[in-house]
Structures are given as structure tokens and as C-alpha cells.
C-alpha positions as CSV (number, residue, x, y, z in Angstrom):
1,M,119.6,-13.9,88.6
2,T,116.0,-15.0,88.2
3,K,114.3,-13.4,85.2
4,R,110.8,-12.2,85.7
5,C,108.1,-10.2,83.9
6,G,109.2,-6.6,84.2
7,W,105.9,-5.4,85.6
8,C,106.4,-7.1,89.0
9,G,109.3,-4.7,89.8
10,Q,111.4,-5.1,93.0
11,E,108.8,-5.1,95.8
12,E,108.8,-8.4,97.6
13,I,105.0,-8.6,97.8
14,Y,104.8,-8.1,94.0
15,I,107.6,-10.7,93.4
16,R,105.8,-13.3,95.6
17,Y,102.5,-12.6,93.8
18,H,104.2,-13.0,90.4
19,D,106.1,-16.1,91.3
20,S,103.3,-18.0,93.0
21,E,99.9,-16.8,91.9
22,W,99.8,-14.7,88.7
23,G,99.0,-16.9,85.7
24,V,98.4,-20.0,87.7
25,P,95.2,-21.7,86.5
26,E,92.5,-21.0,89.2
27,R,89.4,-23.2,89.2
28,D,87.8,-22.4,92.5
29,S,84.6,-20.4,91.9
30,R,84.9,-18.4,95.0
31,A,88.6,-17.5,94.4
32,L,87.8,-16.6,90.8
33,W,85.1,-14.2,92.1
34,E,87.5,-12.6,94.6
35,K,90.0,-12.0,91.9
36,L,87.5,-10.4,89.6
37,I,86.3,-8.1,92.4
38,L,89.8,-7.1,93.2
39,D,90.5,-6.4,89.6
40,G,87.4,-4.2,89.5
41,F,88.7,-2.3,92.5
42,Q,92.0,-1.8,90.7
43,A,90.3,0.3,87.9
44,G,92.3,3.6,87.9
45,L,94.8,2.3,90.4
46,S,97.9,0.1,90.3
47,W,97.6,-3.6,91.1
48,L,100.3,-3.1,93.7
49,T,98.0,-0.8,95.6
50,I,95.3,-3.5,95.6
51,L,97.7,-6.2,96.4
52,K,98.9,-4.4,99.5
53,K,95.3,-3.9,100.6
54,R,94.2,-7.5,99.7
55,D,94.2,-8.8,103.3
56,A,92.2,-5.8,104.4
57,F,89.7,-6.3,101.6
58,R,89.4,-9.9,102.7
59,R,88.6,-8.9,106.2
60,A,86.2,-6.1,105.2
61,F,84.3,-8.4,102.7
62,D,83.9,-11.4,105.0
63,G,86.6,-13.4,103.3
64,F,85.1,-12.7,99.9
65,D,82.3,-15.1,100.6
66,P,80.0,-14.1,97.8
67,H,76.9,-15.4,99.6
68,K,77.6,-13.1,102.5
69,V,78.5,-10.1,100.3
70,A,75.3,-10.7,98.2
71,A,73.3,-10.0,101.4
72,Y,75.0,-6.7,102.2
73,D,72.7,-3.7,102.7
74,K,73.1,0.0,103.1
75,A,74.7,-0.3,106.5
76,D,77.4,-2.6,105.1
77,I,78.0,0.0,102.3
78,E,78.5,2.7,104.8
79,R,80.7,0.5,106.9
80,L,82.9,-0.2,103.9
81,L,83.0,3.4,102.9
82,A,84.3,4.2,106.3
83,D,87.0,1.5,106.2
84,K,90.3,3.3,105.6
85,R,92.1,0.0,104.9
86,I,90.4,-0.5,101.6
87,V,89.6,1.5,98.5
88,R,86.6,3.5,99.5
89,H,84.7,4.0,96.2
90,R,80.9,3.8,96.4
91,G,80.5,2.6,92.8
92,K,83.0,-0.2,93.2
93,I,81.6,-1.3,96.6
94,E,78.1,-1.4,95.2
95,A,79.3,-3.2,92.1
96,A,81.0,-5.9,94.4
97,I,77.7,-6.5,96.1
98,G,75.8,-6.7,92.8
99,N,78.6,-8.9,91.4
100,A,78.1,-11.3,94.3
101,R,74.5,-11.6,93.4
102,A,75.3,-12.2,89.7
103,W,77.9,-14.7,90.8
104,Q,75.3,-16.6,92.8
105,E,73.1,-16.9,89.7
106,I,75.9,-18.2,87.5
107,E,77.2,-20.5,90.3
108,A,73.8,-22.1,90.7
109,R,73.2,-22.5,87.0
110,Q,76.5,-23.9,85.9
111,G,79.3,-22.9,88.2
112,F,81.3,-19.7,87.9
113,D,84.4,-21.7,87.2
114,Q,82.7,-23.5,84.3
115,F,81.3,-20.2,83.0
116,L,84.8,-18.8,82.7
117,W,86.8,-21.9,81.6
118,K,84.4,-22.7,78.8
119,Y,85.9,-19.8,76.8
120,V,89.2,-21.7,76.5
121,D,87.8,-25.2,76.5
122,G,89.2,-25.8,79.9
123,R,92.8,-25.3,78.8
124,P,94.8,-22.1,79.4
125,L,95.8,-20.2,76.2
126,Q,99.5,-20.2,75.8
127,T,101.2,-17.1,74.5
128,N,104.8,-16.6,73.5
129,F,105.4,-12.9,73.9
130,A,109.1,-12.0,74.1
131,S,108.5,-8.6,75.7
132,E,105.8,-6.8,77.7
133,A,105.3,-4.4,74.8
134,E,103.8,-7.3,72.8
135,V,101.2,-8.2,75.5
136,P,97.8,-6.6,74.6
137,A,95.7,-4.7,77.0
138,Q,92.6,-6.5,75.7
139,T,91.8,-9.1,73.1
140,P,88.7,-10.1,71.2
141,L,88.2,-12.9,73.8
142,S,88.3,-10.4,76.7
143,V,85.8,-8.3,74.9
144,M,83.5,-11.3,74.6
145,V,84.0,-12.4,78.2
146,S,83.4,-8.8,79.4
147,K,80.2,-8.6,77.4
148,D,78.9,-11.9,78.8
149,L,79.8,-10.9,82.4
150,K,78.0,-7.6,81.9
151,S,75.0,-9.4,80.4
152,A,75.0,-11.5,83.6
153,G,74.8,-8.4,85.7
154,F,78.5,-7.8,86.5
155,R,80.0,-4.3,86.7
156,F,83.6,-3.0,86.6
157,C,84.6,-5.7,84.2
158,G,85.4,-3.9,80.9
159,P,87.6,-5.6,78.4
160,T,90.9,-4.3,79.8
161,I,89.9,-5.3,83.4
162,T,88.7,-8.6,82.1
163,Y,91.9,-9.3,80.3
164,A,94.0,-8.5,83.4
165,F,91.7,-10.9,85.2
166,M,92.1,-13.6,82.6
167,E,95.9,-13.3,82.9
168,A,95.8,-13.4,86.7
169,I,93.6,-16.5,86.9
170,G,95.6,-18.4,84.2
171,L,93.0,-18.4,81.4
172,V,95.9,-17.0,79.4
173,N,99.6,-17.5,80.2
174,D,101.1,-14.0,79.5
175,H,104.4,-14.5,81.3
176,V,106.9,-13.3,78.8
177,T,109.1,-16.1,77.3
178,G,112.2,-14.9,79.1
179,C,110.4,-15.1,82.5
180,H,111.2,-18.2,84.6
181,R,107.5,-18.7,85.2
182,H,106.5,-18.9,81.5
183,A,107.4,-22.6,81.1
184,E,106.4,-23.5,84.7
185,V,102.9,-22.1,84.2
186,Q,102.7,-23.6,80.7
187,R,103.1,-27.1,82.3
188,L,100.3,-26.5,84.9
């Protein structure tokens, strides 16, 4: 039997996400922005809820093209608030639009990927937690990244959301050591 991090449970969509995406170093600026936005929408909800709605989010937000989202106006906000396929939270929707604008500024200045990966000198941090109880909800680094994102104009990116984001995009490898993905992701 394949051993996995316990958080992914038994649902096939969660297992696929765990086995193929979570913790894999992501270096595409647009994909990084999408993941940060989805983590922001997760606030107060389960990741499984967001994962099940991810395709609907992609359709609703023009494929998470930050240039298109940055141009959204009040009509787009109302359209999104009426879309029952996604999480309809005005603050999160407005934050996604503002975050697209903040992303554009960082992308133009240095690249969003470079902005994020500089915190770990371009190499994922490798942890060796034996159990999920050892994995922190946030770290001093996630506090710093969160602060810098907020200074750049991002919202819905507190230290806990930021740490979950850092795990998801592979800035840190938090697969527990007994998980079959720990060593695989470590080699990436």
C-alpha cells in the first residue's frame, strides 16, 4: 500500500493532487499567482472544497490570466458573485482582482517567480517531519513572505495562507518522511 501524507484522505481528486502537484517546485509566474489566489479563496474553507471547484474558478477567472483579471470591473465582480460554481465572497473576489494588479507590478519589475524563489535562494527547503503534527501552520519565513506580499499590495495572504501556498508550490517540501512523495519531491 502506498503511504501518503494523511491530510489527502481517500478522495481520488485529493490523492491525485497530492501525488502529482503538491510540493512540486512551481516556477511559472502565472501558475504561482493562480495558486496564491486559490489559497486565498480557501481561507475559512477546506482545500478539498477549492480543489473540487478549481476548474470552475479557472473558467470564471479567464484561466487565471492575471492581465485579464487585473482589468476586471464592477460588472465582473457582480458576474463572479452570481457564479454558483465558485466561492462567492466579495472580499476574496475583490482581493483576487487587486492581487492581479499587484502581480503585474512584481512581474514587470523582477518576475513573480523570482520574487518568491529568492526567499529560498532558488532551492526548495527540505524538511524531515515524521508526522503531520510536527508540520507548522506558519514559520518565520512565511511571516516574512506574507509581509512582503502585503507590502506589494496583496490581500488574503496571511502567514498561515502563505505557508500553505509555500508548501503547495514546493518552496518547502513538507511531505512527511513516510510519504512516498517525500524523497521524490526532494529530488526535483
